[in-house]
Each structure stands twice: as structure tokens, then as C-alpha cells.
N, CA, C and O of each residue as an XYZ file, in Angstrom:
368
protein
N      -7.360      7.748     -1.917
C      -7.915      6.712     -1.521
C      -8.224      6.581     -0.953
O      -9.378      6.165     -0.848
N      -6.737      7.050      0.758
C      -7.051      6.848      1.801
C      -8.265      8.244      2.220
O      -8.847      8.207      3.305
N      -8.483      9.246      1.356
C      -8.890      9.967      1.735
C     -10.632      9.670      1.334
O     -11.501     10.334      1.899
N     -10.991      8.579      0.282
C     -12.394      8.261      0.030
C     -12.823      7.523      1.229
O     -14.016      7.544      1.532
N     -11.927      6.836      1.982
C     -12.321      6.022      2.824
C     -12.280      6.494      4.123
O     -12.746      5.846      5.061
N     -11.825      7.432      4.230
C     -11.978      8.329      5.679
C     -13.340      9.582      5.192
O     -13.500     10.610      5.851
N     -14.181      9.251      3.992
C     -15.052     10.570      3.709
C     -16.409      9.739      4.440
O     -17.287     10.345      5.055
N     -16.394      8.367      4.262
C     -17.582      7.907      5.080
C     -17.816      8.239      6.255
O     -18.967      7.956      6.590
N     -17.163      8.760      7.093
C     -17.107      9.528      8.478
C     -17.786     10.816      8.173
O     -18.112     11.459      9.170
N     -18.050     11.296      7.101
C     -18.848     12.787      6.963
C     -20.101     13.072      7.169
O     -20.609     14.114      7.584
N     -20.758     11.685      6.728
C     -21.950     11.711      7.221
C     -22.411     11.219      8.331
O     -22.104     10.070      8.649
N     -23.096     11.866      8.992
C     -23.199     10.753     10.458
C     -24.280      9.713     10.036
O     -25.068      9.667      9.092
N     -24.014      8.888     11.104
C     -24.597      7.371     10.790
C     -24.408      6.320      9.761
O     -24.922      5.204      9.687
N     -23.292      7.105      8.735
C     -22.969      6.543      7.703
C     -21.529      5.466      7.573
O     -21.075      4.693      6.731
N     -21.183      5.915      8.852
C     -19.211      5.573      8.497
C     -19.459      4.061      8.615
O     -18.621      3.732      7.775
N     -20.029      2.790      9.066
C     -19.685      1.948      9.246
C     -20.794      1.246      7.637
O     -20.521      0.269      6.941
N     -21.628      1.901      7.549
C     -22.055      0.996      6.181
C     -21.695      1.734      5.110
O     -22.301      1.551      4.054
N     -20.770      2.586      5.177
C     -20.465      3.228      4.140
C     -18.891      2.124      3.489
O     -18.510      1.873      2.345
N     -18.365      1.730      4.829
C     -17.042      0.938      4.797
C     -17.445     -0.341      4.281
O     -16.717     -0.932      3.483
N     -18.677     -0.881      4.716
C     -19.273     -1.953      4.066
C     -19.324     -2.013      2.858
O     -19.202     -3.152      2.406
N     -19.518     -0.864      1.835
C     -19.819     -0.913      0.803
C     -18.442     -0.393     -0.112
O     -18.255     -0.522     -1.322
N     -17.467      0.306      1.030
C     -16.209      0.697      0.276
C     -14.875     -0.521      0.273
O     -13.992     -0.772     -0.547
N     -15.216     -1.062      1.532
C     -14.216     -2.157      1.339
C     -13.936     -2.962      0.500
O     -12.744     -3.264      0.434
N     -14.921     -3.636     -0.482
C     -14.222     -4.624     -1.636
C     -14.058     -3.898     -2.575
O     -13.151     -4.343     -3.278
N     -14.815     -2.265     -3.264
C     -14.274     -1.440     -4.122
C     -12.453     -0.974     -4.153
O     -11.667     -0.907     -5.098
N     -12.265     -0.702     -2.586
C     -10.935     -0.296     -1.999
C     -10.038     -1.429     -2.321
O      -9.112     -1.369     -3.130
N     -10.418     -2.580     -1.551
C      -9.773     -3.616     -1.476
C      -9.321     -4.306     -2.885
O      -8.204     -4.813     -2.988
N     -10.319     -4.295     -4.039
C     -10.295     -4.219     -5.559
C      -9.124     -3.488     -6.558
O      -8.569     -3.978     -7.542
N      -8.950     -2.144     -5.955
C      -8.291     -1.481     -6.605
C      -6.831     -1.472     -5.928
O      -5.965     -1.283     -6.782
N      -6.530     -1.562     -5.155
C      -5.387     -1.945     -4.308
C      -4.876     -2.881     -4.980
O      -3.711     -2.780     -5.364
N      -5.407     -3.655     -5.179
C      -5.050     -5.134     -5.684
C      -4.445     -4.884     -7.350
O      -3.392     -5.440     -7.663
N      -5.067     -4.160     -8.201
C      -5.161     -3.576     -9.573
C      -4.003     -2.865     -9.622
O      -3.049     -3.091    -10.367
N      -4.112     -1.926     -8.743
C      -2.662     -0.626     -8.547
C      -1.487     -1.246     -8.471
O      -0.528     -0.782     -9.088
N      -1.355     -2.504     -7.629
C      -0.068     -2.697     -6.715
C       0.434     -4.315     -7.714
O       1.468     -4.591     -8.322
N      -0.528     -4.893     -7.544
C      -0.560     -6.235     -8.179
C       0.360     -7.319     -7.584
O       1.037     -7.112     -6.577
N       0.352     -8.335     -8.171
C       1.337     -9.424     -7.678
C       1.136     -9.777     -6.428
O       0.149     -9.218     -5.950
N       1.783    -10.611     -5.588
C       1.723    -10.839     -4.094
C       1.462     -9.780     -3.408
O       0.623     -9.899     -2.516
N       2.103     -8.451     -3.629
C       2.244     -7.790     -2.912
C       0.410     -6.796     -2.812
O       0.003     -6.197     -1.816
N      -0.136     -6.896     -3.803
C      -1.097     -5.999     -4.442
C      -2.186     -7.304     -3.171
O      -2.842     -7.004     -2.174
N      -1.972     -8.568     -3.747
C      -3.025     -9.359     -2.850
C      -3.105     -9.464     -1.431
O      -4.126     -9.668     -0.773
N      -1.518     -9.252     -0.866
C      -1.668     -9.023      0.474
C      -2.076     -7.999      0.385
O      -3.281     -8.214      0.522
N      -1.948     -6.794      0.225
C      -2.293     -5.291      0.530
C      -4.019     -5.341      0.277
O      -4.742     -4.877      1.159
N      -4.519     -5.827     -0.759
C      -5.977     -5.713     -1.017
C      -6.701     -6.454      0.102
O      -7.771     -5.919      0.391
N      -6.361     -7.697      0.909
C      -6.997     -8.326      1.774
C      -6.612     -7.895      3.165
O      -7.235     -8.344      4.127
N      -5.503     -6.948      3.338
C      -5.672     -6.369      4.252
C      -6.433     -5.389      4.512
O      -7.114     -5.182      5.516
N      -6.290     -4.721      3.487
C      -7.014     -3.507      3.279
C      -8.685     -4.012      3.094
O      -9.518     -3.106      3.111
N      -9.032     -5.021      2.971
C     -10.574     -5.228      2.945
C     -10.715     -5.345      4.855
O     -11.394     -4.674      5.632
N      -9.911     -6.306      5.062
C      -9.978     -6.510      6.674
C     -10.137     -5.254      7.105
O     -11.248     -4.859      7.462
N      -9.058     -4.471      7.127
C      -9.180     -2.975      8.002
C     -10.233     -1.604      7.568
O     -10.537     -0.584      8.186
N     -10.575     -2.087      6.319
C     -11.783     -1.387      6.408
C     -13.182     -1.787      7.097
O     -14.023     -1.149      7.731
N     -13.037     -3.331      6.630
C     -14.303     -3.931      7.841
C     -14.281     -3.960      8.916
O     -15.392     -4.168      9.404
N     -13.277     -3.812      9.798
C     -13.091     -4.005     11.275
C     -13.179     -2.416     11.815
O     -12.428     -1.469     11.582
N     -14.244     -2.492     12.527
C     -14.919     -0.707     13.311
C     -13.141     -0.680     14.160
O     -12.399     -1.470     14.742
N     -13.156      0.791     13.734
C     -11.638      1.468     14.665
C     -10.584      1.320     14.147
O      -9.560      1.527     14.797
N     -10.542      0.946     12.916
C      -9.346      0.487     12.336
C      -8.968      1.989     10.882
O      -7.959      2.420     10.326
N     -10.266      2.250     10.840
C     -10.314      3.201      9.366
C      -8.905      4.194      9.344
O      -8.491      4.869      8.401
N      -8.421      4.066     10.482
C      -7.355      5.444     10.712
C      -5.866      4.943      9.733
O      -4.893      5.622      9.404
N      -6.118      3.813      9.525
C      -4.984      3.215      8.988
C      -4.501      3.494      7.606
O      -4.929      2.733      6.739
N      -3.688      4.444      7.240
C      -3.772      4.756      5.742
C      -3.052      3.630      4.984
O      -1.826      3.542      5.055
N      -3.784      2.768      4.261
C      -3.204      1.854      3.402
C      -2.832      1.598      2.052
O      -2.339      0.538      1.667
N      -3.073      2.569      1.354
C      -2.918      2.667      0.123
C      -1.571      3.776      0.085
O      -0.909      3.673     -0.947
N      -1.119      4.748      1.010
C      -0.153      5.371      1.597
C       0.923      4.377      1.771
O       1.800      4.289      0.912
N       0.923      3.583      2.869
C       1.698      2.590      2.871
C       1.933      1.607      1.832
O       2.957      0.934      1.719
N       1.068      1.576      1.196
C       1.889      0.639      0.014
C       2.115      1.449     -0.750
O       2.522      0.755     -1.681
N       2.165      2.499     -1.101
C       2.931      3.748     -2.195
C       4.294      3.827     -1.510
O       5.206      3.558     -2.291
N       4.693      4.123     -0.255
C       5.679      4.507      0.035
C       6.663      2.957     -0.070
O       7.753      2.992     -0.641
N       6.163      1.727      0.509
C       6.422      0.890      0.588
C       7.181      0.397     -1.235
O       8.377      0.235     -1.477
N       6.219      0.290     -2.056
C       6.858      0.407     -3.420
C       7.525      1.231     -3.832
O       7.878      0.993     -4.987
N       7.943      2.260     -3.379
C       8.480      3.543     -3.882
C       9.653      3.465     -3.551
O      10.426      4.177     -4.192
N      10.194      2.651     -2.522
C      11.414      3.062     -1.679
C      12.068      1.446     -1.940
O      13.255      1.138     -2.051
N      10.670      0.421     -2.001
C      11.648     -0.746     -2.405
C      12.277     -0.703     -3.930
O      13.234     -1.357     -4.345
N      11.645      0.043     -4.489
C      12.114      0.021     -6.297
C      13.501      1.091     -6.203
O      14.402      1.029     -7.040
N      13.507      1.807     -5.360
C      15.004      2.625     -5.071
C      16.304      1.694     -5.208
O      17.297      1.701     -5.935
N      15.722      0.714     -3.938
C      16.589     -0.144     -3.690
C      16.832     -1.306     -4.522
O      17.756     -2.008     -4.111
N      16.238     -1.714     -5.612
C      16.284     -2.418     -6.907
C      17.141     -1.709     -7.898
O      17.816     -2.335     -8.714
N      17.121     -0.341     -7.832
C      17.478      0.201     -9.068
C      19.415      0.748     -8.496
O      20.137      1.658     -8.905
N      19.499      0.337     -8.090
C      20.798      1.025     -7.336
C      22.057      1.016     -8.245
O      22.077      0.065     -9.028
N      22.718      1.550     -8.287
C      23.902      1.582     -9.575
C      25.118      0.226     -8.740
O      25.249     -0.106     -7.562
N      25.706     -0.173     -9.822
C      26.797     -1.067     -9.395
C      27.612     -0.787     -8.598
O      27.838      0.419     -8.699
N      28.370     -1.368     -7.616
C      29.305     -0.684     -6.784
C      30.791     -1.561     -7.408
O      31.003     -2.749     -7.650
N      31.540     -0.451     -7.499
C      33.167     -0.916     -8.440
C      33.976     -0.537     -7.305
O      33.678      0.359     -6.515
N      34.928     -1.199     -7.261
C      36.197     -0.849     -6.397
C      36.879     -0.143     -7.326
O      36.802     -0.475     -8.509
N      37.867      1.244     -6.804
C      38.268      2.412     -6.979
C      39.704      1.512     -7.791
O      40.100      1.924     -8.882
N      39.989      0.995     -7.509
C      41.523      0.435     -8.231
C      41.384     -0.222     -8.797
O      41.933      0.017     -9.872
N      40.767     -1.330     -8.769
C      40.521     -2.615     -9.931
C      39.274     -2.015    -11.204
O      39.505     -1.905    -12.408
N      38.530     -1.834    -10.805
C      37.137     -1.675    -11.518
C      35.864     -2.627    -11.121
O      34.667     -2.512    -11.381
N      36.710     -3.763    -10.277
C      35.645     -5.133    -10.556
C      34.395     -4.833     -9.479
O      34.408     -4.287     -8.376
N      33.532     -5.303    -10.108
C      32.330     -5.566     -9.381
C      31.994     -5.853     -7.941
O      32.002     -7.055     -7.673
N      31.776     -5.244     -7.203
C      31.394     -5.740     -5.795
C      30.311     -6.004     -4.917
O      29.432     -5.143     -4.865
N      30.246     -6.585     -4.516
C      28.913     -7.325     -4.398
C      28.212     -6.499     -2.881
O      28.706     -6.224     -1.788
N      26.849     -6.301     -3.483
C      26.106     -5.300     -2.394
C      25.616     -6.140     -0.957
O      25.141     -7.241     -0.681
N      26.078     -4.802     -0.179
C      25.964     -5.367      1.622
C      24.572     -5.397      1.699
O      24.018     -5.728      2.748
């Protein structure tokens, strides 16, 4: 999806006009893809980023994917247990 945002600059003089068209579509796709509060925040940020001149280099979809990917790994860590007693230890 980030590549589509960059592609608006391949046609001369269409960069910012293409961004005006792409910005709301991109924001909606990001919101639907990631959902919830994270998707709403990402969608608003993406809309702003696409509409503001000079900020198109920010890969919004990639950042959101990385954030979700590593956040989910942290949530699904196995329980920590004491070696001697087998009691569940609190996470740090």
C-alpha cells in the first residue's frame, strides 16, 4: 500500500493531485486493515501524512504492520515458571 502512495509521483505534476485522491482511500484501508483504536489513529495519521506536502516518504502501512506484528508476539509469550517450584512468575 505504501508503494501505491509513492506511485502518484511517477506521473509528472500529478503527485499532490494524486495524493488528494489517494489519501482518504488509504486512510480507510488502513483503518479497516488494523481496526480498533490503532486503526483509527493510523487512519487519521495516514490521511494527514498523505495530504501534507513532503511527508509522503513515511511508510505508514509498514510502520503499522511492524507495530502490530511485534505487539502480538509480546502478548503471546509463554508463561514464566519457577524452575524449582513450578509456580507461575509475573512478567517483567
